C-alpha positions in Angstrom: 18.0 7.5 9.0 14.7 6.8 7.2 12.4 9.8 9.0 11.4 12.7 6.7 9.9 14.6 9.7 7.4 14.2 12.7 4.5 15.6 13.3 2.8 16.0 16.3 -1.1 16.7 17.2 -2.3 17.7 20.4 -4.8 16.2 21.4 -7.7 13.4 19.2 -8.6 15.8 16.4 -9.4 13.3 13.9 -12.0 10.8 13.9 -9.5 8.7 11.6 -6.9 9.0 14.6 -7.2 5.6 17.3 -10.0 5.8 20.1 -6.7 6.1 22.2 -5.8 9.1 20.6 -5.9 10.5 24.2 -3.2 13.2 24.7 -2.4 13.5 20.9 -1.1 12.3 18.4 2.7 11.2 17.0 2.8 10.6 13.5 6.2 9.5 11.8 6.9 10.3 7.7 9.8 8.3 6.6 11.7 9.5 3.4 10.5 9.3 -0.2 13.8 9.7 -2.2 13.3 12.6 -5.0 17.1 11.8 -6.7 19.5 9.2 -6.7 22.0 10.1 -3.9 23.9 8.2 -0.6 24.9 9.9 2.2 27.2 8.2 5.2 27.2 9.9 8.3 29.3 9.2 11.7 29.0 10.4 15.2 31.0 10.2 18.3 30.8 11.7 21.6 32.0 11.1 25.3 30.2 10.9 28.4 32.5 10.6 31.8 35.2 9.0 29.2 32.3 6.3 27.9 31.7 6.5 24.0 28.7 7.0 22.2 28.8 6.0 18.6 26.5 5.9 16.0 27.0 5.7 12.5 24.7 5.8 9.6 24.4 5.1 5.7 20.8 5.6 3.5 20.5 5.9 -0.9 17.8 6.8 -3.0 17.3 5.5 -6.6 14.9 7.1 -8.9 14.4 5.6 -12.5 14.4 8.3 -15.2 10.6 8.9 -15.6 10.5 9.2 -11.7 7.5 6.4 -11.2 9.7 3.8 -9.6 12.1 5.1 -6.4 14.1 2.6 -3.6 15.2 4.0 -0.3 17.8 1.9 1.6 18.7 2.8 5.0 20.7 1.1 8.0 22.1 2.5 11.4 24.2 1.0 13.9 24.9 2.4 17.9 27.1 1.5 20.5 27.1 3.2 23.8 29.4 2.0 26.9 27.8 2.1 30.3 28.3 5.4 32.1 28.7 5.3 35.9 28.4 9.2 36.7 28.7 8.7 40.7 31.6 6.2 40.4 30.3 3.6 43.0 30.0 0.3 40.4 26.8 0.8 39.3 25.5 2.3 35.8 23.3 5.6 35.6 23.3 5.1 32.0 23.1 1.6 30.6 25.1 -0.2 27.9 23.3 -0.4 24.4 24.1 -2.0 21.4 21.9 -1.6 18.2 21.6 -1.8 14.5 18.4 -1.3 12.1 17.8 -1.9 8.4 15.1 -1.3 5.6 14.1 -0.3 2.5 10.7 1.6 1.0 9.5 1.4 -2.3 7.4 3.5 -4.4 5.7 3.0 -7.9 3.5 5.1 -9.6 1.3 4.1 -11.6 0.5 7.1 -14.2 -2.0 5.4 -16.2 -4.8 4.8 -13.4 -3.4 7.3 -11.2 -2.3 4.3 -8.3 0.2 4.7 -5.9 1.7 1.6 -4.2 4.4 1.8 -1.4 5.7 -1.3 0.5 8.4 -1.4 3.2 10.6 -3.6 5.3 12.8 -2.8 8.4 14.2 -5.2 11.0 15.4 -3.4 14.4 17.6 -5.0 17.3 18.7 -3.3 20.6 20.7 -5.1 23.8 20.4 -2.7 26.7 21.6 -3.5 30.0 21.9 -1.6 33.1 23.5 -2.7 36.3 27.3 -4.1 37.2 29.7 -6.3 36.1 28.9 -6.1 31.9 31.6 -8.3 31.6 29.8 -11.5 33.3 26.4 -13.0 32.3 23.4 -11.5 33.6 22.9 -13.8 36.0 26.8 -13.4 37.6 26.0 -9.3 38.5 25.0 -8.1 42.1 22.2 -6.6 39.5 21.1 -6.5 36.4 18.6 -5.3 34.0 18.7 -6.4 30.9 16.5 -6.4 27.2 17.5 -7.8 23.9 15.0 -7.1 21.1 14.3 -8.2 17.9 11.7 -6.5 15.6 10.5 -6.8 12.0 8.0 -4.9 10.2 6.4 -5.2 6.8 3.7 -2.8 5.4 2.3 -2.0 2.3 -0.3 1.3 1.1 -1.8 1.9 -2.2 -3.7 5.3 -3.3 -5.8 5.4 -6.0 -7.5 8.1 -7.4 -10.7 7.2 -9.3 -11.6 10.8 -10.3 -11.1 14.3 -9.4 -13.7 14.0 -6.5 -13.0 10.4 -5.5 -10.3 8.6 -3.9 -9.5 5.8 -1.9 -6.7 4.2 0.2 -6.0 0.6 1.8 -3.3 -0.3 3.9 -1.8 -3.1 6.0 1.2 -3.5 8.4 2.2 -6.4 10.3 5.0 -6.3 13.2 6.2 -9.2 15.2 8.2 -8.2 18.2 10.4 -10.7 20.2 12.6 -9.5 23.6 15.0 -12.1 25.9 14.8 -10.0 29.4 16.8 -10.5 32.7 15.6 -8.2 35.4 17.4 -9.6 38.8 19.6 -8.9 41.7 21.2 -11.2 44.1 22.7 -13.5 40.8 19.1 -14.9 40.8 19.3 -17.4 38.2 15.4 -17.6 37.6 15.5 -13.9 37.0 15.3 -14.5 33.0 12.2 -13.8 30.6 11.1 -13.7 27.1 8.3 -11.5 25.5 6.3 -11.7 22.5 4.4 -9.0 21.2 2.9 -9.9 17.1 0.8 -6.9 16.2 -1.7 -6.6 12.9 -3.1 -3.1 11.6 -5.6 -3.0 8.5 -6.8 0.6 6.8 -9.0 1.3 4.6 -10.4 4.7 3.6 -13.0 6.5 1.0 -12.8 10.2 0.8 -15.5 12.4 -1.3 -14.9 16.0 -2.6 -18.6 17.5 -2.6 -17.9 21.3 -3.2 -16.6 22.7 0.1 -16.9 19.2 2.1 -14.7 16.7 1.9 -16.3 13.8 3.5 -14.0 10.7 4.7 -15.1 7.2 6.0 -13.4 4.0 6.4 -13.0 1.0 8.8 -9.6 0.0 10.6 -8.7 -3.1 12.7 -6.0 -3.8 15.0 -5.0 -7.2 16.5 -2.3 -7.8 19.1 -1.1 -10.7 21.2 1.2 -10.4 24.0 3.6 -13.6 25.6 5.3 -13.6 28.6 6.6 -15.3 30.6 8.9 -14.5 34.1 8.8 -17.2 35.5 11.0 -16.3 38.8 8.6 -14.1 39.4 5.7 -16.1 38.9 4.4 -14.0 35.8 2.9 -15.6 32.9 1.2 -12.7 30.7 -0.5 -14.9 27.3 -3.4 -12.4 26.5 -4.7 -11.3 23.0 -6.5 -8.3 21.5 -8.7 -7.3 18.6 -10.3 -3.5 17.9 -12.6 -2.6 15.1 -13.1 1.0 14.6 -15.9 2.7 12.0 -15.3 6.6 11.3 -16.8 9.5 9.4 -15.9 12.6 9.2 -16.4 15.9 7.3 -13.9 18.2 6.9 -15.7 21.5 5.1 -14.5 24.9 4.5 -17.4 27.4 5.0 -15.1 30.5 3.8 -11.5 31.9 3.5 -11.4 32.5 7.1 -13.2 29.9 8.9 -13.3 25.8 8.5 -14.9 23.0 10.6 -13.5 18.9 11.2 -16.2 17.2 12.5 -16.1 13.6 12.8 -17.5 10.4 14.9 -15.6 7.3 15.6 -17.0 4.2 17.0 -15.0 1.1 18.1 -15.1 -2.6 19.5 -12.7 -3.4 21.8 -12.5 -7.4 22.6 -12.3 -6.4 26.0 -14.9 -4.4 26.1 -18.6 -5.4 26.1 -20.2 -2.4 24.8 -19.3 -0.6 21.6 -17.6 3.1 22.3 -18.7 6.6 20.4 -15.8 9.2 20.4 -16.8 12.2 18.3 -14.2 14.9 17.5 -14.8 18.3 16.5 -11.7 20.9 15.6 -12.6 24.3 14.6 -10.2 26.8 13.0 -10.6 30.8 12.1 -8.3 32.7 10.1 -8.5 36.0 12.0 -6.2 37.6 9.4 -3.6 36.7 7.1 -0.7 36.2 9.9 -3.2 34.9 12.6 -5.1 31.7 13.3 -7.3 30.3 16.0 -7.7 26.5 16.6 -10.1 24.9 19.2 -10.6 21.3 19.4 -12.6 18.6 21.6 -12.2 15.2 21.5 -12.8 12.1 23.5 -10.5 8.7 23.6 -10.7 5.2 25.9 -7.3 3.3 27.3 -8.7 -0.1 27.4 -8.0 -2.0 30.3 -5.4 -4.3 28.6 -1.3 -5.1 29.3 0.5 -2.4 28.0 4.3 -2.1 27.5 5.6 -0.9 31.1 4.0 -4.0 32.8 6.7 -6.4 30.5 9.5 -4.3 33.0 10.5 -5.5 36.3 12.4 -3.2 37.9 14.7 -3.8 41.1 13.7 -1.9 43.8 15.9 -3.2 47.3 16.6 -6.5 45.4 13.0 -7.5 45.1 11.3 -6.8 41.5 8.8 -4.2 40.9 5.5 -6.2 39.1 2.7 -4.7 37.7 -0.8 -6.4 37.2 -4.3 -5.4 36.1 -7.4 -5.6 38.2 -9.7 -8.5 37.1 -12.8 -6.0 37.1 -10.5 -3.2 35.5 -12.6 -1.3 33.2 -11.7 1.3 30.3 -10.1 4.7 31.2 -12.6 7.4 29.4 -11.0 11.1 28.3 -12.5 13.7 27.5 -9.6 17.2 26.0 -10.6 20.7 24.8 -7.5 23.1 23.7 -7.6 26.4 22.8 -4.9 28.2 21.1 -3.4 31.0 18.8 -0.9 30.9 16.0 1.3 34.0 14.5 3.4 33.5 11.4 5.3 36.0 8.8 7.6 36.7 6.5 9.9 39.1 7.3 11.9 39.4 4.0 14.1 36.4 3.9 13.2 35.7 7.5 10.0 34.2 9.1 8.6 34.7 12.9 6.5 32.0 14.2 4.2 31.8 17.3 2.0 29.8 19.2 0.3 30.2 22.4 -2.7 27.2 23.7 -4.3 26.2 26.7 -5.5 22.9 27.1 -7.5 20.7 29.8 -8.2 16.9 30.0 -10.6 15.1 32.3 -9.7 11.5 32.7 -12.5 9.3 34.1 -12.2 5.9 36.3 -8.4 6.9 35.9 -5.8 4.1 35.9 -3.8 4.4 39.2 -1.2 1.5 40.8 -2.0 0.3 44.2 0.4 -2.2 46.2 -1.4 -5.6 47.4 -0.9 -6.5 51.1 -1.1 -10.0 50.5 0.5 -12.0 47.5 2.8 -15.2 47.5 5.0 -14.0 45.6 8.1 -13.5 48.5 10.6 -11.8 45.8 8.7 -9.5 44.4 6.7 -6.0 44.8 3.7 -6.7 43.3 1.0 -3.5 42.3 -2.3 -3.7 40.8 -3.8 -1.4 38.4 -7.3 -0.1 39.4 -9.6 2.2 39.1 -9.7 5.5 40.7 -11.1 8.4 40.8 -11.4 11.3 38.1 -8.3 13.2 37.1 -7.4 16.3 35.8 -4.6 17.6 33.4 -4.5 21.3 32.6 -2.2 24.3 31.5 -0.9 26.4 28.8 2.0 25.7 26.2 4.1 28.6 24.3 6.4 28.5 21.2 8.5 31.0 19.3 10.9 30.6 16.5 12.9 32.4 14.3 14.2 31.7 11.1 17.2 33.6 9.6 17.2 32.8 5.9 18.0 29.1 5.3 21.0 29.0 7.4 19.7 29.0 10.9 16.4 28.3 12.7 16.3 28.9 16.6 12.9 27.8 18.5 12.4 28.3 22.1 9.2 27.0 23.8 7.8 26.3 27.8 4.3 24.4 29.3 3.3 24.6 32.3 0.8 21.9 33.9 
């Protein structure tokens, strides 16, 4: 209900993206209302006779002068558990979720500035296993997570002149989750997690002839508290990362442009600063064909990841992932190149793309089972640094739009 579009950028590409943009970037664009309107929709489906209900509402408000806008959205989803092979245990878990939020926009036309404020709340309860009418610890096996997430963000964009503008923003998300991962009616398999995240961003932009020069600073702070006492796991970690970036987007001519940037990152878990150069070269070979080549570097810090906060049940035992004490950052070097073709055919439009990609990972994160661990009810895997890894392949896509009423797309990737 809140999304305008989702942009996918393969590879790190720009220095504006975080240092951990290893495989690419997913940019989620939220809606800005253009008129006063309201929409309600409901979607109902069934799988193996079990229902999935999804209902949503959104409304937009715009003042007569267009300077003030508000967008309100809400969504509700309910899915019953699905037991496909009729063994008494779910293959697709139970889920109930609600989310709502509001985006507020205001244009200050006298100073050429724009402000955006957003608030949202998401709640979701998932559970798999059996005996869903009983508490999790009375089931034979259950994996359950009850998540509550509150977020607030703000953004300011200001044009000081035709050549010089800046933007600044912040976002804060507070996530809490109550969990149960257990088998054999284990009363001690309950757990809880907290994960507040703060992000600050500021950026200056200057248009100097054919050059658009951008520079700025970003800061991210995160804390992870997690308790799963039944498995002897307690996590209480805090991370901070500061990033400085400088980038030049230069257009040499109508047929060639270059995006070059450098990012300097300092992570609290890594002793030395990390430099990440990024480069993207675009050739417009004709009105219909373009060729883009991108090189980027990135890293992943030796911190706790989302998958570490789950405990999967394997044969009645919990599977736990922990970081080795001497774990070092994982580094990436990515290169991609590809052709894009697009042509208007009357009222129709055809688009095709062909791309090759190659990524080298050094000090790759791998998992190995700890042979000696005092926890009897858990399989403990340790994340360590392995040797280098390579990910490479080709990807192709084709799409054809029949006027304004039908768009057909297909694609494939070999890697």
